[in-house]
ZAMARGU-4260 file (C-alpha; in steps of 0.2 Angstrom, whole numbers, plus 5000, padded with zeros to 4 digits):
<rodrens>
0) 4979/5022/3583 | 4993/5032/3590 | 4993/5040/3607 | 4987/5058/3608 | 5001/5071/3608
5) 5001/5084/3622 | 5004/5102/3618 | 5018/5109/3629 | 5014/5124/3639 | 5025/5140/3635
10) 5035/5150/3648 | 5041/5167/3642 | 5057/5174/3650 | 5056/5193/3649 | 5065/5208/3657
15) 5075/5224/3653 | 5091/5222/3644 | 5106/5213/3652 | 5098/5206/3668 | 5103/5189/3664
20) 5088/5182/3655 | 5098/5170/3643 | 5109/5164/3657 | 5094/5160/3667 | 5087/5151/3652
25) 5103/5140/3651 | 5101/5137/3669 | 5083/5130/3667 | 5088/5120/3652 | 5104/5113/3660
30) 5114/5116/3645 | 5122/5131/3635 | 5109/5135/3622 | 5104/5153/3623 | 5117/5165/3617
35) 5125/5174/3632 | 5137/5189/3632 | 5139/5203/3645 | 5132/5215/3633 | 5114/5221/3631
40) 5104/5216/3616 | 5113/5200/3612 | 5096/5191/3611 | 5086/5199/3598 | 5072/5187/3593
45) 5061/5176/3604 | 5069/5159/3604 | 5060/5143/3610 | 5068/5128/3619 | 5062/5112/3626
50) 5064/5111/3645 | 5059/5098/3658 | 5057/5100/3677 | 5050/5087/3690 | 5044/5076/3675
55) 5034/5090/3667 | 5039/5096/3649 | 5037/5114/3644 | 5044/5127/3631 | 5055/5141/3637
60) 5055/5157/3626 | 5070/5168/3628 | 5067/5186/3622 | 5076/5202/3619 | 5077/5215/3633
65) 5061/5225/3634 | 5062/5244/3634 | 5047/5256/3634 | 5055/5270/3624 | 5064/5260/3612
70) 5067/5266/3594 | 5073/5257/3578 | 5079/5239/3581 | 5076/5241/3600 | 5058/5244/3596
75) 5057/5228/3586 | 5065/5218/3600 | 5052/5225/3612 | 5038/5220/3601 | 5045/5203/3600
80) 5045/5202/3619 | 5027/5208/3619 | 5022/5195/3607 | 5031/5181/3617 | 5021/5187/3633
85) 5005/5186/3622 | 5009/5168/3617 | 5014/5162/3634 | 5005/5152/3647 | 5016/5160/3661
90) 5030/5173/3662 | 5046/5173/3671 | 5050/5192/3674 | 5069/5194/3678 | 5075/5208/3687
95) 5093/5212/3694 | 5092/5212/3713 | 5109/5221/3714 | 5103/5237/3706 | 5085/5238/3713
100) 5069/5243/3704 | 5072/5253/3688 | 5060/5263/3678 | 5060/5251/3664 | 5056/5237/3676
105) 5040/5247/3681 | 5036/5249/3663 | 5037/5230/3660 | 5026/5227/3675 | 5012/5237/3667
110) 5014/5226/3651 | 5013/5211/3662 | 4997/5217/3671 | 4988/5221/3655 | 4992/5203/3648
115) 4984/5195/3663 | 4996/5180/3662 | 5003/5172/3678 | 5020/5180/3682 | 5034/5172/3692
120) 5046/5186/3698 | 5065/5181/3697 | 5076/5192/3707 | 5093/5187/3698 | 5111/5190/3703
125) 5108/5184/3722 | 5124/5175/3722 | 5125/5173/3741 | 5115/5176/3757 | 5121/5194/3758
130) 5110/5199/3743 | 5094/5191/3750 | 5088/5208/3757 | 5090/5215/3740 | 5078/5202/3733
135) 5065/5206/3746 | 5064/5224/3740 | 5057/5217/3724 | 5040/5215/3733 | 5038/5233/3729
140) 5034/5229/3711 | 5018/5222/3716 | 5019/5205/3707 | 5020/5194/3723 | 5034/5185/3730
145) 5051/5188/3722 | 5061/5172/3720 | 5080/5175/3724 | 5091/5166/3711 | 5108/5166/3704
150) 5107/5161/3686 | 5127/5161/3686 | 5128/5148/3700 | 5111/5140/3700 | 5107/5146/3717
155) 5088/5145/3720 | 5084/5140/3702 | 5075/5124/3708 | 5063/5134/3720 | 5060/5146/3705
160) 5055/5131/3693 | 5044/5124/3707 | 5034/5141/3707 | 5033/5141/3688 | 5026/5123/3688
165) 5013/5129/3701 | 5006/5142/3689 | 5007/5132/3673 | 4991/5124/3665 | 4991/5106/3662
170) 4996/5102/3644 | 4981/5100/3633 | 4979/5086/3621 | 4980/5091/3603 | 4972/5077/3593
175) 4982/5063/3585 | 5001/5063/3584 | 5008/5065/3567 | 5022/5053/3563 | 5038/5062/3561
180) 5030/5079/3563 | 5032/5094/3551 | 5046/5093/3539 | 5061/5103/3546 | 5068/5117/3535
185) 5083/5127/3539 | 5086/5144/3531 | 5105/5146/3530 | 5117/5158/3521 | 5130/5171/3525
190) 5126/5187/3534 | 5113/5199/3527 | 5107/5189/3512 | 5089/5191/3518 | 5086/5175/3528
195) 5075/5183/3541 | 5065/5192/3528 | 5062/5176/3519 | 5055/5168/3535 | 5044/5183/3538
200) 5037/5182/3521 | 5034/5163/3522 | 5026/5165/3539 | 5015/5180/3533 | 5020/5190/3548
205) 5034/5199/3557 | 5043/5184/3565 | 5061/5188/3565 | 5070/5205/3569 | 5075/5212/3552
210) 5088/5225/3550 | 5100/5230/3536 | 5115/5225/3547 | 5124/5209/3545 | 5122/5197/3559
215) 5105/5203/3566 | 5100/5185/3570 | 5111/5176/3582 | 5101/5161/3587 | 5091/5148/3577
220) 5073/5153/3577 | 5060/5139/3575 | 5043/5143/3568 | 5029/5132/3562 | 5023/5139/3546
225) 5009/5134/3534 | 5013/5135/3516 | 5001/5130/3503 | 4990/5120/3516 | 5006/5111/3522
230) 5014/5114/3539 | 5033/5116/3540 | 5045/5119/3554 | 5056/5133/3548 | 5073/5137/3556
235) 5080/5154/3553 | 5099/5154/3557 | 5113/5166/3561 | 5123/5170/3545 | 5139/5160/3544
240) 5155/5169/3545 | 5169/5164/3533 | 5179/5156/3547 | 5172/5151/3564 | 5188/5157/3573
245) 5185/5175/3565 | 5169/5176/3575 | 5170/5182/3592 | 5159/5180/3608 | 5141/5177/3604
250) 5145/5176/3585 | 5156/5161/3589 | 5142/5151/3598 | 5129/5157/3585 | 5140/5149/3571
255) 5141/5133/3580 | 5122/5132/3582 | 5120/5136/3564 | 5129/5120/3560 | 5117/5111/3573
260) 5102/5119/3564 | 5109/5111/3547 | 5111/5094/3556 | 5093/5096/3564 | 5085/5100/3547
265) 5079/5088/3533 | 5081/5101/3519 | 5091/5117/3519 | 5087/5133/3509 | 5104/5141/3506
270) 5100/5159/3503 | 5112/5168/3491 | 5112/5187/3487 | 5108/5188/3468 | 5113/5206/3467
275) 5131/5202/3472 | 5144/5190/3465 | 5144/5172/3472 | 5157/5171/3486 | 5168/5158/3494
280) 5157/5159/3509 | 5142/5154/3499 | 5151/5139/3492 | 5157/5134/3509 | 5139/5134/3516
285) 5133/5124/3501 | 5147/5112/3505 | 5142/5111/3524 | 5124/5106/3518 | 5131/5093/3506
290) 5143/5086/3519 | 5129/5085/3532 | 5119/5074/3519 | 5104/5086/3519 | 5092/5090/3505
295) 5096/5107/3496 | 5087/5121/3488 | 5097/5136/3482 | 5087/5152/3484 | 5093/5167/3475
300) 5086/5182/3485 | 5085/5201/3481 | 5080/5197/3463 | 5072/5214/3463 | 5089/5222/3464
305) 5096/5213/3448 | 5096/5220/3431 | 5098/5211/3414 | 5117/5213/3415 | 5118/5207/3432
310) 5108/5191/3428 | 5119/5187/3413 | 5134/5188/3424 | 5125/5178/3438 | 5121/5164/3425
315) 5140/5163/3421 | 5145/5162/3439 | 5132/5148/3442 | 5139/5138/3427 | 5157/5141/3434
320) 5155/5140/3453 | 5139/5130/3456 | 5142/5116/3443 | 5144/5103/3458 | 5126/5108/3464
325) 5117/5107/3447 | 5106/5094/3455 | 5099/5107/3468 | 5082/5115/3464 | 5084/5134/3461
330) 5072/5148/3465 | 5074/5166/3460 | 5064/5177/3472 | 5063/5193/3481 | 5059/5191/3500
335) 5056/5210/3501 | 5042/5211/3487 | 5036/5193/3488 | 5040/5189/3470 | 5041/5170/3467
340) 5041/5166/3486 | 5026/5154/3481 | 5038/5143/3472 | 5048/5139/3487 | 5036/5125/3493
345) 5037/5115/3476 | 5056/5116/3477 | 5056/5110/3495 | 5045/5095/3491 | 5055/5091/3476
350) 5071/5091/3486 | 5063/5080/3500 | 5056/5068/3487 | 5074/5065/3480 | 5081/5064/3497
355) 5069/5050/3502 | 5070/5040/3485 | 5074/5022/3486 | 5079/5011/3472 | 5076/4992/3472
360) 5091/4981/3472 | 5085/4973/3456 | 5083/4990/3446 | 5100/4995/3453 | 5109/4980/3447
365) 5101/4981/3430 | 5107/4999/3429 | 5125/4994/3435 | 5125/4980/3422 | 5121/4992/3408
370) 5134/5005/3412 | 5148/4992/3416 | 5145/4984/3399 | 5145/5001/3390 | 5159/5009/3400
375) 5170/4996/3409 | 5182/5002/3422 | 5200/5006/3415 | 5214/4994/3417 | 5226/4999/3431
380) 5242/4990/3433 | 5237/4975/3423 | 5221/4973/3433 | 5203/4979/3429 | 5192/4980/3445
385) 5174/4975/3442 | 5157/4980/3450 | 5150/4963/3457 | 5134/4970/3463 | 5126/4985/3472
390) 5113/4989/3485 | 5105/5005/3492 | 5111/5005/3509 | 5101/5020/3515 | 5090/5034/3510
395) 5090/5052/3517 | 5102/5055/3508 | 5102/5040/3495 | 5118/5030/3499 | 5124/5016/3488
400) 5136/5002/3492 | 5145/4994/3477 | 5154/4978/3480 | 5169/4976/3469 | 5184/4966/3465
405) 5196/4980/3469 | 5196/4999/3472 | 5188/5010/3459 | 5196/5026/3453 | 5188/5042/3460
410) 5184/5047/3443 | 5174/5031/3439 | 5164/5033/3456 | 5160/5051/3450 | 5154/5044/3433
415) 5143/5031/3442 | 5136/5044/3453 | 5132/5055/3438 | 5124/5041/3429 | 5113/5037/3444
420) 5106/5055/3444 | 5103/5054/3425 | 5093/5038/3427 | 5084/5040/3443 | 5083/5059/3446
425) 5088/5062/3464 | 5084/5081/3462 | 5089/5091/3477 | 5099/5078/3487 | 5117/5073/3489
430) 5120/5055/3482 | 5134/5045/3492 | 5142/5030/3483 | 5153/5019/3494 | 5165/5006/3487
435) 5168/4990/3496 | 5182/4980/3488 | 5181/4961/3490 | 5193/4955/3504 | 5209/4947/3496
440) 5210/4928/3500 | 5224/4923/3511 | 5236/4910/3504 | 5234/4893/3513
</rodrens>
């Protein structure tokens, strides 16, 4: 029997915009994870990270700036912050000691009092002893002792974390550990194709901030979602720009973390806008997933915006542009209306099954014998390289090693790969074939 798994307590970091919440999160983590820029509103969703202090593990949830009179997207950001407080075991309330108590700070205090959650008050931007008196003024908020910190320099962060651990509950036991945990699914695609809408529809509630503006999501957002009775870990990512160097500031770091999200995932849902022509950006993202060796499902979203003519053109575009990804399951859906969203689970499981497929050495070599007999390698320079035998070196993705008498033409390797798919399936997964020519014997 496996050891019982402990559920990590959750710490939400809240405060009005631009007080340094994400910088403090990075200081707590000891690495650059949360997107930081000297502009209010860079963090829009609640984003969780694993953290550890003095041997205790917990989750840190970074939130967008909270504003009581927010409208539009700002109101959604405020709602996400309130949800984070509701889900947390303790809250770090960040204020800017250099500007004093603001009306918005007072409004956040009211929300915190209603939540009845333990609160640790972080008086940020106390970069040296001269600002200690500014931090002391934060006693007037009525939340107890203000802890002077400098998220920028790390000053006082250890004392703050000690205070946080003092109010955190012990981690409860949550039954038996599940080997491997939930399957990890990254939702990727260029900006404004509906990735966050799809996450919200799959999770059955408003989880990510959605707005008809490209680039609304800038951090990967993890969510445990139950689909059809099975739990998945969904990762919603920032839209990938055409070139990383074109993105500036927080978009640059967000694009890097999108690549990280692909690397962390087992299967990627690449979301494409069905109402618009397939672009080079879409193809580049598909290539990123394939190069990372992840299982792949192509999701054509906004199907409700397509008419018969557009669908006819789309089929032609798929035949021309996506011919290299014919092996990927395809789902046509509308995240807005929910049409065919229920088909996503079957496509995910089909892709994962192909990704994990193993072929026995006996079956593989019987297959190789058949295709070599029917289609031998062409003669090159008076020599004809032969495949001696093969083995599956790895799965996830399926990787095959062919031991040969010489180098094989790229075209012949593609032919073998195509025949592997025809005989064994491998739906939804890249297939890698490595050629290992026999070493030439040295003359004695």
